[in-house]
C-alpha positions as CSV (number, residue, x, y, z in Angstrom):
1,M,98.1,-92.2,162.6
2,I,101.0,-93.7,164.6
3,G,104.2,-93.9,162.6
4,Q,102.9,-92.0,159.6
5,V,105.2,-89.4,158.2
6,E,104.0,-86.6,156.0
7,N,105.9,-83.6,154.6
8,V,104.1,-80.4,154.1
9,I,105.7,-78.5,151.3
10,I,105.1,-74.8,151.4
11,P,104.9,-73.0,148.0
12,T,107.5,-70.4,147.3
13,G,106.2,-67.0,148.5
14,T,106.4,-64.4,151.1
15,Y,104.5,-65.1,154.3
16,E,103.8,-63.5,157.6
17,L,103.0,-65.9,160.5
18,D,99.2,-65.8,160.0
19,D,99.6,-66.6,156.3
20,L,102.1,-69.4,157.1
21,E,99.6,-70.9,159.6
22,F,96.8,-70.7,157.0
23,V,98.9,-72.4,154.3
24,I,100.1,-75.2,156.7
25,N,96.6,-75.8,157.9
26,K,95.4,-76.0,154.3
27,L,98.1,-78.4,153.2
28,K,98.4,-80.6,156.3
29,P,97.1,-84.2,156.3
30,N,93.5,-84.7,157.6
31,Y,94.6,-86.8,160.6
32,I,96.4,-83.8,162.0
33,T,93.6,-82.2,164.0
34,F,95.3,-79.0,165.3
35,F,98.1,-76.7,164.3
36,E,98.5,-73.1,165.4
37,L,101.2,-70.4,165.1
38,K,101.2,-67.3,167.2
39,S,103.8,-64.6,167.7
40,D,104.9,-63.1,171.0
41,S,105.6,-59.4,170.2
42,N,107.4,-58.9,173.6
43,T,110.0,-61.6,173.1
44,L,109.9,-61.8,169.2
45,T,109.5,-65.5,169.5
46,C,106.9,-67.9,168.1
47,M,104.4,-70.1,169.9
48,I,103.5,-73.3,168.1
49,S,100.6,-75.6,169.2
50,Y,100.0,-78.9,167.5
51,S,98.2,-82.3,167.8
52,H,101.0,-84.4,166.3
53,E,104.8,-84.7,166.3
54,I,106.6,-82.0,164.3
55,D,110.0,-82.9,162.7
56,F,112.0,-79.8,162.1
57,S,115.2,-81.9,161.6
58,I,114.5,-82.5,157.9
59,E,116.5,-80.6,155.3
60,N,115.0,-77.2,154.3
61,S,112.6,-77.1,157.2
62,I,111.1,-73.8,158.4
63,A,112.6,-74.3,161.9
64,T,115.2,-71.5,161.9
65,L,112.7,-69.2,160.1
66,L,110.3,-69.6,163.1
67,G,113.1,-69.5,165.7
68,F,113.1,-73.3,166.5
69,R,115.9,-75.8,166.6
70,N,116.3,-78.5,164.0
71,V,114.9,-81.2,166.2
72,V,111.7,-83.4,166.5
73,Y,109.1,-81.9,168.8
74,T,106.8,-84.4,170.6
75,T,103.0,-84.5,170.2
76,G,100.2,-82.5,171.7
77,T,101.8,-79.5,173.3
78,T,102.6,-75.9,172.9
79,R,106.2,-74.8,172.5
80,E,107.9,-71.4,172.4
81,S,110.7,-71.0,169.9
82,E,114.2,-71.0,171.4
83,N,115.3,-68.1,169.2
84,T,113.6,-65.0,167.7
85,V,111.5,-65.3,164.6
86,N,113.5,-64.6,161.5
87,I,110.7,-64.3,159.0
88,M,111.7,-60.9,157.6
89,K,115.0,-61.6,156.0
90,I,115.1,-58.3,154.1
91,N,115.8,-55.3,156.3
92,C,117.5,-53.1,153.7
93,I,117.0,-53.0,149.9
94,K,119.9,-51.8,147.8
95,I,119.4,-50.5,144.3
96,E,122.5,-50.7,142.1
97,C,123.0,-49.2,138.6
98,N,125.9,-50.3,136.2
99,L,126.4,-46.6,135.1
100,K,127.4,-45.3,138.5
101,T,131.0,-44.6,139.4
102,D,133.1,-42.9,142.1
103,S,131.3,-44.4,145.1
104,F,132.2,-46.7,147.9
105,C,130.5,-48.9,150.5
106,D,132.5,-50.2,153.4
107,E,135.7,-49.1,151.6
108,S,134.9,-51.1,148.5
109,P,133.8,-49.7,145.1
110,S,130.0,-49.7,144.9
111,Q,127.3,-49.1,142.3
112,I,124.5,-48.5,144.9
113,I,122.4,-45.5,143.9
114,H,119.8,-45.8,146.7
115,E,119.0,-48.0,149.7
116,F,116.1,-48.1,152.1
117,Y,114.1,-50.1,154.6
118,P,110.7,-51.4,153.4
119,T,108.0,-49.6,155.4
120,V,105.1,-51.7,154.2
121,A,104.1,-55.3,155.3
122,V,105.3,-58.2,153.2
123,G,103.2,-58.7,150.1
124,Y,102.3,-55.0,149.7
125,K,103.5,-52.7,147.0
126,I,106.6,-50.7,147.9
127,V,106.6,-47.1,146.9
128,E,109.9,-45.4,147.7
129,V,110.8,-41.8,146.9
130,P,114.3,-40.7,147.9
131,R,114.1,-37.6,150.2
132,H,117.2,-36.0,148.6
133,L,118.3,-36.3,145.0
134,V,121.9,-37.3,144.6
135,F,123.7,-37.0,141.3
136,Y,126.5,-39.4,140.6
137,G,129.2,-39.5,138.0
138,L,128.7,-41.8,135.0
139,N,131.3,-44.4,134.1
140,T,130.7,-44.0,130.4
141,T,130.1,-41.3,127.7
142,S,127.8,-43.5,125.7
143,I,124.9,-45.4,127.2
144,S,124.1,-48.7,125.4
145,K,122.6,-50.6,128.3
146,V,121.2,-49.7,131.7
147,E,121.3,-52.5,134.3
148,I,119.4,-52.1,137.6
149,I,119.9,-54.7,140.3
150,L,118.0,-55.1,143.6
151,K,119.8,-56.7,146.5
152,Y,119.1,-57.0,150.1
153,H,121.5,-56.3,153.0
154,K,123.6,-59.5,152.5
155,D,124.3,-58.6,148.9
156,R,121.9,-61.3,147.7
157,L,119.7,-60.7,144.7
158,I,116.0,-60.1,145.4
159,N,113.7,-62.5,143.5
160,L,110.8,-60.4,142.3
161,R,109.0,-63.4,140.9
162,C,108.1,-61.6,137.7
163,E,106.5,-58.6,139.6
164,P,106.9,-55.4,137.6
165,I,109.2,-52.7,139.0
166,T,109.5,-49.0,138.0
167,I,112.7,-47.1,138.7
168,R,113.2,-43.5,137.4
169,L,116.7,-42.4,136.7
170,Q,117.5,-38.7,135.9
171,I,120.6,-38.4,133.7
172,T,121.9,-34.9,133.1
173,H,124.8,-33.5,131.2
174,G,127.0,-31.4,133.3
């Protein structure tokens, strides 16, 4: 339909390109006859094919996630993203504990007890077992509350969206 504007609102979640393509195709208006997302593993860019104009200039668009600029792309063509796909924002998970003391990260005091790179695909259960046990000093002699915080490499909190998590701490007297 000429001149018709429709926003496709993608629900909060974690998506790979195939999942994202499926969700967009499910939510797109019926008059849009074709939409396809493909990755190029050699260049780490995204190929997008579509039957109607795509407006990535709107606020909170997925343009930068897919490596595209925030512009309007004209109808009926295939485009390659100008930049690499940035769909995996988390490349390092940091586990912090409020009881830890005497540690530094980049010359600043830190409460990180472990950090790792996720080795499973997005949406799968992460099972991480540290290779070497490290014992840290405690910043208290009496424990009334244990606080565990998960952050990713930019020191932003990880939203677990109510998923359960199990972390085992070993506290010894020594």
